[in-house]
N, CA, C, O and the ligand as a Tripos MOL2 file, in Angstrom:
@<TRIPOS>MOLECULE
protein
  285   283    72     0     0
PROTEIN
NO_CHARGES

@<TRIPOS>ATOM
      1 N         -45.2720    4.9720  -49.6870 N.3       1 MET1
      2 CA        -45.3310    4.5510  -51.0880 C.3       1 MET1
      3 C         -45.4400    3.0310  -51.1890 C.2       1 MET1
      4 O         -44.9190    2.2930  -50.3540 O.2       1 MET1
      5 N         -46.1150    2.5990  -52.2090 N.am      2 GLN2
      6 CA        -46.3240    1.1830  -52.4630 C.3       2 GLN2
      7 C         -45.8630    0.8890  -53.8780 C.2       2 GLN2
      8 O         -45.9460    1.7530  -54.7510 O.2       2 GLN2
      9 N         -45.3820   -0.3150  -54.1100 N.am      3 SER3
     10 CA        -44.9450   -0.7290  -55.4330 C.3       3 SER3
     11 C         -45.9160   -1.7730  -55.9560 C.2       3 SER3
     12 O         -46.1560   -2.7880  -55.3030 O.2       3 SER3
     13 N         -46.4770   -1.5230  -57.1350 N.am      4 THR4
     14 CA        -47.4360   -2.4560  -57.7310 C.3       4 THR4
     15 C         -46.9790   -2.8160  -59.1270 C.2       4 THR4
     16 O         -46.6250   -1.9410  -59.9170 O.2       4 THR4
     17 N         -46.9860   -4.1060  -59.4340 N.am      5 SER5
     18 CA        -46.6170   -4.5780  -60.7670 C.3       5 SER5
     19 C         -47.8560   -5.0580  -61.5020 C.2       5 SER5
     20 O         -48.7010   -5.7620  -60.9480 O.2       5 SER5
     21 N         -47.9430   -4.6580  -62.7610 N.am      6 LEU6
     22 CA        -49.0860   -5.0220  -63.5950 C.3       6 LEU6
     23 C         -48.6220   -5.7900  -64.8150 C.2       6 LEU6
     24 O         -47.5740   -5.4960  -65.3900 O.2       6 LEU6
     25 N         -49.4090   -6.7740  -65.2020 N.am      7 ARG7
     26 CA        -49.2520   -7.4150  -66.5050 C.3       7 ARG7
     27 C         -50.0710   -6.6030  -67.5040 C.2       7 ARG7
     28 O         -51.2710   -6.4060  -67.3080 O.2       7 ARG7
     29 N         -49.4230   -6.1270  -68.5840 N.am      8 VAL8
     30 CA        -50.1180   -5.2900  -69.5580 C.3       8 VAL8
     31 C         -49.9800   -5.9150  -70.9400 C.2       8 VAL8
     32 O         -48.8930   -5.9480  -71.5170 O.2       8 VAL8
     33 N         -51.0960   -6.4090  -71.4570 N.am      9 ASP9
     34 CA        -51.0940   -6.9870  -72.8040 C.3       9 ASP9
     35 C         -51.5890   -5.9610  -73.8060 C.2       9 ASP9
     36 O         -52.4240   -5.1140  -73.4910 O.2       9 ASP9
     37 N         -51.0560   -6.0510  -75.0240 N.am     10 GLY10
     38 CA        -51.5060   -5.1800  -76.1020 C.3      10 GLY10
     39 C         -50.4860   -4.1440  -76.5220 C.2      10 GLY10
     40 O         -50.7310   -3.3860  -77.4600 O.2      10 GLY10
     41 N         -49.3310   -4.0930  -75.8400 N.am     11 MET11
     42 CA        -48.2750   -3.1530  -76.2490 C.3      11 MET11
     43 C         -47.4290   -3.7940  -77.3550 C.2      11 MET11
     44 O         -47.0700   -4.9700  -77.2900 O.2      11 MET11
     45 N         -47.1200   -2.9710  -78.3840 N.am     12 HIS12
     46 CA        -46.3930   -3.5190  -79.5350 C.3      12 HIS12
     47 C         -45.0970   -2.8040  -79.8510 C.2      12 HIS12
     48 O         -44.2670   -3.3450  -80.5810 O.2      12 HIS12
     49 N         -44.8950   -1.6090  -79.3270 N.am     13 CYS13
     50 CA        -43.7190   -0.8500  -79.7460 C.3      13 CYS13
     51 C         -43.3800    0.1930  -78.6880 C.2      13 CYS13
     52 O         -44.0600    0.3180  -77.6700 O.2      13 CYS13
     53 N         -42.3130    0.9350  -78.9560 N.am     14 GLY14
     54 CA        -41.8730    1.9600  -78.0150 C.3      14 GLY14
     55 C         -42.9000    3.0610  -77.8270 C.2      14 GLY14
     56 O         -42.9530    3.6920  -76.7710 O.2      14 GLY14
     57 N         -43.7210    3.2970  -78.8500 N.am     15 GLY15
     58 CA        -44.7580    4.3030  -78.7150 C.3      15 GLY15
     59 C         -45.7860    3.8870  -77.6800 C.2      15 GLY15
     60 O         -46.2830    4.7140  -76.9150 O.2      15 GLY15
     61 N         -46.1010    2.5960  -77.6610 N.am     16 CYS16
     62 CA        -47.0240    2.0770  -76.6520 C.3      16 CYS16
     63 C         -46.4290    2.2600  -75.2580 C.2      16 CYS16
     64 O         -47.1220    2.6720  -74.3280 O.2      16 CYS16
     65 N         -45.1500    1.9530  -75.1220 N.am     17 VAL17
     66 CA        -44.4770    2.0800  -73.8220 C.3      17 VAL17
     67 C         -44.5470    3.5380  -73.3550 C.2      17 VAL17
     68 O         -44.8700    3.8200  -72.2010 O.2      17 VAL17
     69 N         -44.2390    4.4470  -74.2690 N.am     18 ALA18
     70 CA        -44.2450    5.8720  -73.9030 C.3      18 ALA18
     71 C         -45.6350    6.3380  -73.5440 C.2      18 ALA18
     72 O         -45.8110    7.0860  -72.5820 O.2      18 ALA18
     73 N         -46.6430    5.9000  -74.3170 N.am     19 GLY19
     74 CA        -48.0090    6.3200  -74.0560 C.3      19 GLY19
     75 C         -48.5280    5.7960  -72.7290 C.2      19 GLY19
     76 O         -49.1710    6.5230  -71.9710 O.2      19 GLY19
     77 N         -48.2450    4.5250  -72.4520 N.am     20 LEU20
     78 CA        -48.7100    3.9620  -71.1870 C.3      20 LEU20
     79 C         -47.9710    4.6030  -70.0100 C.2      20 LEU20
     80 O         -48.5650    4.8630  -68.9630 O.2      20 LEU20
     81 N         -46.6900    4.8520  -70.1870 N.am     21 THR21
     82 CA        -45.9200    5.4990  -69.1310 C.3      21 THR21
     83 C         -46.5210    6.8650  -68.8070 C.2      21 THR21
     84 O         -46.7010    7.2120  -67.6400 O.2      21 THR21
     85 N         -46.8270    7.6320  -69.8470 N.am     22 ARG22
     86 CA        -47.4230    8.9590  -69.6330 C.3      22 ARG22
     87 C         -48.7690    8.8490  -68.9370 C.2      22 ARG22
     88 O         -49.0590    9.6180  -68.0200 O.2      22 ARG22
     89 N         -49.5960    7.8960  -69.3660 N.am     23 ALA23
     90 CA        -50.9340    7.7530  -68.7910 C.3      23 ALA23
     91 C         -50.8580    7.4240  -67.3020 C.2      23 ALA23
     92 O         -51.6440    7.9440  -66.5100 O.2      23 ALA23
     93 N         -49.9220    6.5710  -66.9230 N.am     24 LEU24
     94 CA        -49.8000    6.2000  -65.5110 C.3      24 LEU24
     95 C         -49.1870    7.3340  -64.6980 C.2      24 LEU24
     96 O         -49.6180    7.6020  -63.5770 O.2      24 LEU24
     97 N         -48.1810    8.0000  -65.2620 N.am     25 GLN25
     98 CA        -47.5360    9.1020  -64.5490 C.3      25 GLN25
     99 C         -48.4960   10.2590  -64.3100 C.2      25 GLN25
    100 O         -48.3080   11.0420  -63.3780 O.2      25 GLN25
    101 N         -49.5260   10.3710  -65.1480 N.am     26 ALA26
    102 CA        -50.4640   11.4810  -65.0170 C.3      26 ALA26
    103 C         -51.4090   11.3100  -63.8310 C.2      26 ALA26
    104 O         -52.0710   12.2700  -63.4360 O.2      26 ALA26
    105 N         -51.4870   10.1190  -63.2570 N.am     27 LEU27
    106 CA        -52.4120    9.8700  -62.1520 C.3      27 LEU27
    107 C         -51.9050   10.5390  -60.8750 C.2      27 LEU27
    108 O         -50.7280   10.4110  -60.5350 O.2      27 LEU27
    109 N         -52.7890   11.2540  -60.1630 N.am     28 PRO28
    110 CA        -52.3940   11.8070  -58.8650 C.3      28 PRO28
    111 C         -51.9760   10.6860  -57.9100 C.2      28 PRO28
    112 O         -52.6760    9.6820  -57.7800 O.2      28 PRO28
    113 N         -50.8560   10.8620  -57.2580 N.am     29 GLY29
    114 CA        -50.3830    9.8650  -56.2970 C.3      29 GLY29
    115 C         -49.3690    8.8950  -56.8730 C.2      29 GLY29
    116 O         -48.7880    8.0990  -56.1350 O.2      29 GLY29
    117 N         -49.1450    8.9480  -58.1900 N.am     30 VAL30
    118 CA        -48.1400    8.0790  -58.7980 C.3      30 VAL30
    119 C         -46.8020    8.7970  -58.7900 C.2      30 VAL30
    120 O         -46.6840    9.9220  -59.2760 O.2      30 VAL30
    121 N         -45.7830    8.1290  -58.2280 N.am     31 ALA31
    122 CA        -44.4680    8.7500  -58.0880 C.3      31 ALA31
    123 C         -43.5010    8.3010  -59.1750 C.2      31 ALA31
    124 O         -42.6770    9.0940  -59.6320 O.2      31 ALA31
    125 N         -43.5890    7.0470  -59.5930 N.am     32 ALA32
    126 CA        -42.6430    6.5410  -60.5890 C.3      32 ALA32
    127 C         -43.2810    5.4150  -61.3790 C.2      32 ALA32
    128 O         -44.0920    4.6460  -60.8600 O.2      32 ALA32
    129 N         -42.8930    5.3330  -62.6610 N.am     33 VAL33
    130 CA        -43.4370    4.3020  -63.5460 C.3      33 VAL33
    131 C         -42.2990    3.7170  -64.3720 C.2      33 VAL33
    132 O         -41.4850    4.4460  -64.9380 O.2      33 VAL33
    133 N         -42.2560    2.3900  -64.4320 N.am     34 GLN34
    134 CA        -41.2960    1.7140  -65.2990 C.3      34 GLN34
    135 C         -42.0570    0.6900  -66.1240 C.2      34 GLN34
    136 O         -42.6270   -0.2530  -65.5730 O.2      34 GLN34
    137 N         -42.0710    0.8680  -67.4490 N.am     35 VAL35
    138 CA        -42.8080   -0.0340  -68.3270 C.3      35 VAL35
    139 C         -41.8190   -0.8290  -69.1670 C.2      35 VAL35
    140 O         -40.8960   -0.2670  -69.7560 O.2      35 VAL35
    141 N         -42.0210   -2.1390  -69.2160 N.am     36 SER36
    142 CA        -41.1890   -3.0240  -70.0290 C.3      36 SER36
    143 C         -42.0260   -3.6540  -71.1270 C.2      36 SER36
    144 O         -42.9800   -4.3800  -70.8470 O.2      36 SER36
    145 N         -41.6690   -3.3770  -72.3830 N.am     37 LEU37
    146 CA        -42.3550   -3.9840  -73.5220 C.3      37 LEU37
    147 C         -42.0670   -5.4860  -73.5680 C.2      37 LEU37
    148 O         -42.9740   -6.2860  -73.7950 O.2      37 LEU37
    149 N         -40.8080   -5.8670  -73.3550 N.am     38 ALA38
    150 CA        -40.4080   -7.2640  -73.4650 C.3      38 ALA38
    151 C         -41.1240   -8.1480  -72.4390 C.2      38 ALA38
    152 O         -41.4830   -9.2900  -72.7260 O.2      38 ALA38
    153 N         -41.3200   -7.6030  -71.2570 N.am     39 GLU39
    154 CA        -41.9570   -8.3830  -70.1840 C.3      39 GLU39
    155 C         -43.4650   -8.1750  -70.1240 C.2      39 GLU39
    156 O         -44.1570   -8.8400  -69.3530 O.2      39 GLU39
    157 N         -43.9790   -7.2450  -70.9450 N.am     40 ALA40
    158 CA        -45.4030   -6.8630  -70.8720 C.3      40 ALA40
    159 C         -45.7670   -6.4870  -69.4390 C.2      40 ALA40
    160 O         -46.7490   -6.9650  -68.8710 O.2      40 ALA40
    161 N         -44.9340   -5.6080  -68.8810 N.am     41 ARG41
    162 CA        -45.0410   -5.3240  -67.4540 C.3      41 ARG41
    163 C         -44.9250   -3.8400  -67.1730 C.2      41 ARG41
    164 O         -44.1740   -3.1230  -67.8340 O.2      41 ARG41
    165 N         -45.6790   -3.3900  -66.1830 N.am     42 ALA42
    166 CA        -45.5390   -2.0250  -65.6910 C.3      42 ALA42
    167 C         -45.3480   -2.0770  -64.1850 C.2      42 ALA42
    168 O         -46.1460   -2.6860  -63.4720 O.2      42 ALA42
    169 N         -44.2930   -1.4390  -63.7040 N.am     43 ASP43
    170 CA        -44.0360   -1.3180  -62.2690 C.3      43 ASP43
    171 C         -44.3260    0.1200  -61.8690 C.2      43 ASP43
    172 O         -43.7510    1.0600  -62.4180 O.2      43 ASP43
    173 N         -45.2170    0.2750  -60.9130 N.am     44 VAL44
    174 CA        -45.6660    1.6090  -60.5250 C.3      44 VAL44
    175 C         -45.4140    1.8090  -59.0390 C.2      44 VAL44
    176 O         -45.7950    0.9770  -58.2160 O.2      44 VAL44
    177 N         -44.7710    2.9150  -58.7060 N.am     45 THR45
    178 CA        -44.6140    3.3270  -57.3150 C.3      45 THR45
    179 C         -45.6460    4.4150  -57.0470 C.2      45 THR45
    180 O         -45.6620    5.4430  -57.7240 O.2      45 THR45
    181 N         -46.5100    4.1870  -56.0560 N.am     46 HIS46
    182 CA        -47.6290    5.1020  -55.8410 C.3      46 HIS46
    183 C         -48.0030    5.1800  -54.3780 C.2      46 HIS46
    184 O         -47.6830    4.2980  -53.5800 O.2      46 HIS46
    185 N         -48.7020    6.2780  -54.0410 N.am     47 ASP47
    186 CA        -49.2520    6.4760  -52.7040 C.3      47 ASP47
    187 C         -50.5960    5.7560  -52.6600 C.2      47 ASP47
    188 O         -51.5340    6.1870  -53.3310 O.2      47 ASP47
    189 N         -50.7230    4.6770  -51.8950 N.am     48 PRO48
    190 CA        -51.9550    3.8850  -51.9220 C.3      48 PRO48
    191 C         -53.1740    4.6550  -51.4340 C.2      48 PRO48
    192 O         -54.3040    4.2750  -51.7400 O.2      48 PRO48
    193 N         -52.9660    5.7290  -50.6820 N.am     49 ALA49
    194 CA        -54.1010    6.5270  -50.2130 C.3      49 ALA49
    195 C         -54.6800    7.3860  -51.3400 C.2      49 ALA49
    196 O         -55.8420    7.7900  -51.2810 O.2      49 ALA49
    197 N         -53.8810    7.6610  -52.3510 N.am     50 ARG50
    198 CA        -54.3330    8.5450  -53.4370 C.3      50 ARG50
    199 C         -54.5840    7.7810  -54.7270 C.2      50 ARG50
    200 O         -55.3860    8.2140  -55.5550 O.2      50 ARG50
    201 N         -53.9170    6.6610  -54.9070 N.am     51 CYS51
    202 CA        -54.0380    5.9280  -56.1650 C.3      51 CYS51
    203 C         -53.9710    4.4320  -55.8500 C.2      51 CYS51
    204 O         -52.9260    3.9050  -55.4670 O.2      51 CYS51
    205 N         -55.1180    3.7610  -56.0230 N.am     52 ASP52
    206 CA        -55.1510    2.3360  -55.7120 C.3      52 ASP52
    207 C         -55.0620    1.5040  -57.0000 C.2      52 ASP52
    208 O         -54.9540    2.0380  -58.1040 O.2      52 ASP52
    209 N         -55.1120    0.1870  -56.8190 N.am     53 LEU53
    210 CA        -54.9730   -0.7090  -57.9710 C.3      53 LEU53
    211 C         -56.0500   -0.4480  -59.0140 C.2      53 LEU53
    212 O         -55.7800   -0.4700  -60.2150 O.2      53 LEU53
    213 N         -57.2820   -0.1990  -58.5470 N.am     54 GLY54
    214 CA        -58.3770    0.0340  -59.4930 C.3      54 GLY54
    215 C         -58.1130    1.2230  -60.4010 C.2      54 GLY54
    216 O         -58.4090    1.1780  -61.5950 O.2      54 GLY54
    217 N         -57.5570    2.2850  -59.8360 N.am     55 LYS55
    218 CA        -57.2580    3.4720  -60.6430 C.3      55 LYS55
    219 C         -56.1340    3.1830  -61.6430 C.2      55 LYS55
    220 O         -56.1540    3.6700  -62.7740 O.2      55 LYS55
    221 N         -55.1620    2.3900  -61.2130 N.am     56 LEU56
    222 CA        -54.0830    2.0220  -62.1340 C.3      56 LEU56
    223 C         -54.6540    1.2190  -63.3050 C.2      56 LEU56
    224 O         -54.3190    1.4730  -64.4620 O.2      56 LEU56
    225 N         -55.5160    0.2510  -62.9970 N.am     57 LEU57
    226 CA        -56.0800   -0.5980  -64.0510 C.3      57 LEU57
    227 C         -57.0010    0.2150  -64.9550 C.2      57 LEU57
    228 O         -57.0470   -0.0170  -66.1630 O.2      57 LEU57
    229 N         -57.7390    1.1730  -64.3760 N.am     58 ASP58
    230 CA        -58.5860    2.0390  -65.2000 C.3      58 ASP58
    231 C         -57.7370    2.8440  -66.1920 C.2      58 ASP58
    232 O         -58.1190    3.0150  -67.3490 O.2      58 ASP58
    233 N         -56.5900    3.3310  -65.7300 N.am     59 ALA59
    234 CA        -55.7160    4.1180  -66.6040 C.3      59 ALA59
    235 C         -55.1320    3.2550  -67.7150 C.2      59 ALA59
    236 O         -54.9960    3.7040  -68.8530 O.2      59 ALA59
    237 N         -54.7910    2.0240  -67.3830 N.am     60 VAL60
    238 CA        -54.2770    1.1040  -68.4100 C.3      60 VAL60
    239 C         -55.3470    0.8600  -69.4730 C.2      60 VAL60
    240 O         -55.0690    0.9010  -70.6710 O.2      60 VAL60
    241 N         -56.5750    0.6050  -69.0150 N.am     61 ALA61
    242 CA        -57.6730    0.3510  -69.9430 C.3      61 ALA61
    243 C         -57.9680    1.5770  -70.7980 C.2      61 ALA61
    244 O         -58.2090    1.4580  -71.9990 O.2      61 ALA61
    245 N         -57.9490    2.7660  -70.1720 N.am     62 ALA62
    246 CA        -58.2290    4.0060  -70.9060 C.3      62 ALA62
    247 C         -57.1760    4.2650  -71.9670 C.2      62 ALA62
    248 O         -57.4630    4.8830  -72.9920 O.2      62 ALA62
    249 N         -55.9430    3.7910  -71.7260 N.am     63 ALA63
    250 CA        -54.8660    3.9590  -72.7010 C.3      63 ALA63
    251 C         -54.9760    2.9300  -73.8270 C.2      63 ALA63
    252 O         -54.2680    3.0210  -74.8290 O.2      63 ALA63
    253 N         -55.8660    1.9530  -73.6570 N.am     64 GLY64
    254 CA        -56.1060    1.0000  -74.7330 C.3      64 GLY64
    255 C         -55.4590   -0.3580  -74.5510 C.2      64 GLY64
    256 O         -55.3370   -1.1300  -75.5020 O.2      64 GLY64
    257 N         -55.0380   -0.6500  -73.3050 N.am     65 TYR65
    258 CA        -54.3500   -1.9270  -73.0730 C.3      65 TYR65
    259 C         -55.1160   -2.7540  -72.0600 C.2      65 TYR65
    260 O         -56.0400   -2.2800  -71.3980 O.2      65 TYR65
    261 N         -54.7010   -4.0000  -71.9630 N.am     66 ASP66
    262 CA        -55.3850   -4.9630  -71.1040 C.3      66 ASP66
    263 C         -54.4870   -5.2440  -69.9030 C.2      66 ASP66
    264 O         -53.4760   -5.9370  -70.0210 O.2      66 ASP66
    265 N         -54.8610   -4.7030  -68.7540 N.am     67 GLY67
    266 CA        -54.0130   -4.8340  -67.5710 C.3      67 GLY67
    267 C         -54.6250   -5.7040  -66.4980 C.2      67 GLY67
    268 O         -55.8450   -5.8070  -66.3720 O.2      67 GLY67
    269 N         -53.7490   -6.3310  -65.7250 N.am     68 LYS68
    270 CA        -54.1920   -7.0890  -64.5450 C.3      68 LYS68
    271 C         -53.0230   -7.1440  -63.5750 C.2      68 LYS68
    272 O         -51.8820   -6.8880  -63.9610 O.2      68 LYS68
    273 N         -53.2940   -7.4730  -62.3290 N.am     69 PRO69
    274 CA        -52.1850   -7.5930  -61.3730 C.3      69 PRO69
    275 C         -51.1670   -8.6120  -61.8550 C.2      69 PRO69
    276 O         -51.5280   -9.6320  -62.4430 O.2      69 PRO69
    277 N         -49.8930   -8.3320  -61.6050 N.am     70 TRP70
    278 CA        -48.8370   -9.1900  -62.1300 C.3      70 TRP70
    279 C         -48.9490  -10.6100  -61.5680 C.2      70 TRP70
    280 O         -48.7380  -11.5810  -62.2940 O.2      70 TRP70
    281 N         -49.2790  -10.7330  -60.2920 N.am     71 ASN71
    282 CA        -49.3150  -12.0720  -59.6750 C.3      71 ASN71
    283 C         -50.6830  -12.7350  -59.8240 C.2      71 ASN71
    284 O         -50.8780  -13.8590  -59.3610 O.2      71 ASN71
    285 CU        -46.9690    0.6830  -80.0870 Cu       72 CU72
@<TRIPOS>BOND
     1     1     2 1
     2     2     3 1
     3     3     4 2
     4     3     5 am
     5     5     6 1
     6     6     7 1
     7     7     8 2
     8     7     9 am
     9     9    10 1
    10    10    11 1
    11    11    12 2
    12    11    13 am
    13    13    14 1
    14    14    15 1
    15    15    16 2
    16    15    17 am
    17    17    18 1
    18    18    19 1
    19    19    20 2
    20    19    21 am
    21    21    22 1
    22    22    23 1
    23    23    24 2
    24    23    25 am
    25    25    26 1
    26    26    27 1
    27    27    28 2
    28    27    29 am
    29    29    30 1
    30    30    31 1
    31    31    32 2
    32    31    33 am
    33    33    34 1
    34    34    35 1
    35    35    36 2
    36    35    37 am
    37    37    38 1
    38    38    39 1
    39    39    40 2
    40    39    41 am
    41    41    42 1
    42    42    43 1
    43    43    44 2
    44    43    45 am
    45    45    46 1
    46    46    47 1
    47    47    48 2
    48    47    49 am
    49    49    50 1
    50    50    51 1
    51    51    52 2
    52    51    53 am
    53    53    54 1
    54    54    55 1
    55    55    56 2
    56    55    57 am
    57    57    58 1
    58    58    59 1
    59    59    60 2
    60    59    61 am
    61    61    62 1
    62    62    63 1
    63    63    64 2
    64    63    65 am
    65    65    66 1
    66    66    67 1
    67    67    68 2
    68    67    69 am
    69    69    70 1
    70    70    71 1
    71    71    72 2
    72    71    73 am
    73    73    74 1
    74    74    75 1
    75    75    76 2
    76    75    77 am
    77    77    78 1
    78    78    79 1
    79    79    80 2
    80    79    81 am
    81    81    82 1
    82    82    83 1
    83    83    84 2
    84    83    85 am
    85    85    86 1
    86    86    87 1
    87    87    88 2
    88    87    89 am
    89    89    90 1
    90    90    91 1
    91    91    92 2
    92    91    93 am
    93    93    94 1
    94    94    95 1
    95    95    96 2
    96    95    97 am
    97    97    98 1
    98    98    99 1
    99    99   100 2
   100    99   101 am
   101   101   102 1
   102   102   103 1
   103   103   104 2
   104   103   105 am
   105   105   106 1
   106   106   107 1
   107   107   108 2
   108   107   109 am
   109   109   110 1
   110   110   111 1
   111   111   112 2
   112   111   113 am
   113   113   114 1
   114   114   115 1
   115   115   116 2
   116   115   117 am
   117   117   118 1
   118   118   119 1
   119   119   120 2
   120   119   121 am
   121   121   122 1
   122   122   123 1
   123   123   124 2
   124   123   125 am
   125   125   126 1
   126   126   127 1
   127   127   128 2
   128   127   129 am
   129   129   130 1
   130   130   131 1
   131   131   132 2
   132   131   133 am
   133   133   134 1
   134   134   135 1
   135   135   136 2
   136   135   137 am
   137   137   138 1
   138   138   139 1
   139   139   140 2
   140   139   141 am
   141   141   142 1
   142   142   143 1
   143   143   144 2
   144   143   145 am
   145   145   146 1
   146   146   147 1
   147   147   148 2
   148   147   149 am
   149   149   150 1
   150   150   151 1
   151   151   152 2
   152   151   153 am
   153   153   154 1
   154   154   155 1
   155   155   156 2
   156   155   157 am
   157   157   158 1
   158   158   159 1
   159   159   160 2
   160   159   161 am
   161   161   162 1
   162   162   163 1
   163   163   164 2
   164   163   165 am
   165   165   166 1
   166   166   167 1
   167   167   168 2
   168   167   169 am
   169   169   170 1
   170   170   171 1
   171   171   172 2
   172   171   173 am
   173   173   174 1
   174   174   175 1
   175   175   176 2
   176   175   177 am
   177   177   178 1
   178   178   179 1
   179   179   180 2
   180   179   181 am
   181   181   182 1
   182   182   183 1
   183   183   184 2
   184   183   185 am
   185   185   186 1
   186   186   187 1
   187   187   188 2
   188   187   189 am
   189   189   190 1
   190   190   191 1
   191   191   192 2
   192   191   193 am
   193   193   194 1
   194   194   195 1
   195   195   196 2
   196   195   197 am
   197   197   198 1
   198   198   199 1
   199   199   200 2
   200   199   201 am
   201   201   202 1
   202   202   203 1
   203   203   204 2
   204   203   205 am
   205   205   206 1
   206   206   207 1
   207   207   208 2
   208   207   209 am
   209   209   210 1
   210   210   211 1
   211   211   212 2
   212   211   213 am
   213   213   214 1
   214   214   215 1
   215   215   216 2
   216   215   217 am
   217   217   218 1
   218   218   219 1
   219   219   220 2
   220   219   221 am
   221   221   222 1
   222   222   223 1
   223   223   224 2
   224   223   225 am
   225   225   226 1
   226   226   227 1
   227   227   228 2
   228   227   229 am
   229   229   230 1
   230   230   231 1
   231   231   232 2
   232   231   233 am
   233   233   234 1
   234   234   235 1
   235   235   236 2
   236   235   237 am
   237   237   238 1
   238   238   239 1
   239   239   240 2
   240   239   241 am
   241   241   242 1
   242   242   243 1
   243   243   244 2
   244   243   245 am
   245   245   246 1
   246   246   247 1
   247   247   248 2
   248   247   249 am
   249   249   250 1
   250   250   251 1
   251   251   252 2
   252   251   253 am
   253   253   254 1
   254   254   255 1
   255   255   256 2
   256   255   257 am
   257   257   258 1
   258   258   259 1
   259   259   260 2
   260   259   261 am
   261   261   262 1
   262   262   263 1
   263   263   264 2
   264   263   265 am
   265   265   266 1
   266   266   267 1
   267   267   268 2
   268   267   269 am
   269   269   270 1
   270   270   271 1
   271   271   272 2
   272   271   273 am
   273   273   274 1
   274   274   275 1
   275   275   276 2
   276   275   277 am
   277   277   278 1
   278   278   279 1
   279   279   280 2
   280   279   281 am
   281   281   282 1
   282   282   283 1
   283   283   284 2
@<TRIPOS>SUBSTRUCTURE
     1 MET1         2 RESIDUE 1 A MET
     2 GLN2         6 RESIDUE 1 A GLN
     3 SER3        10 RESIDUE 1 A SER
     4 THR4        14 RESIDUE 1 A THR
     5 SER5        18 RESIDUE 1 A SER
     6 LEU6        22 RESIDUE 1 A LEU
     7 ARG7        26 RESIDUE 1 A ARG
     8 VAL8        30 RESIDUE 1 A VAL
     9 ASP9        34 RESIDUE 1 A ASP
    10 GLY10       38 RESIDUE 1 A GLY
    11 MET11       42 RESIDUE 1 A MET
    12 HIS12       46 RESIDUE 1 A HIS
    13 CYS13       50 RESIDUE 1 A CYS
    14 GLY14       54 RESIDUE 1 A GLY
    15 GLY15       58 RESIDUE 1 A GLY
    16 CYS16       62 RESIDUE 1 A CYS
    17 VAL17       66 RESIDUE 1 A VAL
    18 ALA18       70 RESIDUE 1 A ALA
    19 GLY19       74 RESIDUE 1 A GLY
    20 LEU20       78 RESIDUE 1 A LEU
    21 THR21       82 RESIDUE 1 A THR
    22 ARG22       86 RESIDUE 1 A ARG
    23 ALA23       90 RESIDUE 1 A ALA
    24 LEU24       94 RESIDUE 1 A LEU
    25 GLN25       98 RESIDUE 1 A GLN
    26 ALA26      102 RESIDUE 1 A ALA
    27 LEU27      106 RESIDUE 1 A LEU
    28 PRO28      110 RESIDUE 1 A PRO
    29 GLY29      114 RESIDUE 1 A GLY
    30 VAL30      118 RESIDUE 1 A VAL
    31 ALA31      122 RESIDUE 1 A ALA
    32 ALA32      126 RESIDUE 1 A ALA
    33 VAL33      130 RESIDUE 1 A VAL
    34 GLN34      134 RESIDUE 1 A GLN
    35 VAL35      138 RESIDUE 1 A VAL
    36 SER36      142 RESIDUE 1 A SER
    37 LEU37      146 RESIDUE 1 A LEU
    38 ALA38      150 RESIDUE 1 A ALA
    39 GLU39      154 RESIDUE 1 A GLU
    40 ALA40      158 RESIDUE 1 A ALA
    41 ARG41      162 RESIDUE 1 A ARG
    42 ALA42      166 RESIDUE 1 A ALA
    43 ASP43      170 RESIDUE 1 A ASP
    44 VAL44      174 RESIDUE 1 A VAL
    45 THR45      178 RESIDUE 1 A THR
    46 HIS46      182 RESIDUE 1 A HIS
    47 ASP47      186 RESIDUE 1 A ASP
    48 PRO48      190 RESIDUE 1 A PRO
    49 ALA49      194 RESIDUE 1 A ALA
    50 ARG50      198 RESIDUE 1 A ARG
    51 CYS51      202 RESIDUE 1 A CYS
    52 ASP52      206 RESIDUE 1 A ASP
    53 LEU53      210 RESIDUE 1 A LEU
    54 GLY54      214 RESIDUE 1 A GLY
    55 LYS55      218 RESIDUE 1 A LYS
    56 LEU56      222 RESIDUE 1 A LEU
    57 LEU57      226 RESIDUE 1 A LEU
    58 ASP58      230 RESIDUE 1 A ASP
    59 ALA59      234 RESIDUE 1 A ALA
    60 VAL60      238 RESIDUE 1 A VAL
    61 ALA61      242 RESIDUE 1 A ALA
    62 ALA62      246 RESIDUE 1 A ALA
    63 ALA63      250 RESIDUE 1 A ALA
    64 GLY64      254 RESIDUE 1 A GLY
    65 TYR65      258 RESIDUE 1 A TYR
    66 ASP66      262 RESIDUE 1 A ASP
    67 GLY67      266 RESIDUE 1 A GLY
    68 LYS68      270 RESIDUE 1 A LYS
    69 PRO69      274 RESIDUE 1 A PRO
    70 TRP70      278 RESIDUE 1 A TRP
    71 ASN71      282 RESIDUE 1 A ASN
    72 CU72       285 GROUP 0 **** ****
């Protein structure tokens, strides 16, 4: 498992947090998701062989938010 942190802009409320959490958790290979509205951050634990950074960012974009690697 690998831990990846994303900067996610465009979240405004708890509904956004819940929606983004669901979208990321739905990806094959994702084991755990922690989304922080205050930090505009998503921490994802995932199997890098099944779910890479590109797939995480695609899911963020598909959910309607603007994501990029945290660092
Ligand atoms: Cu919202």
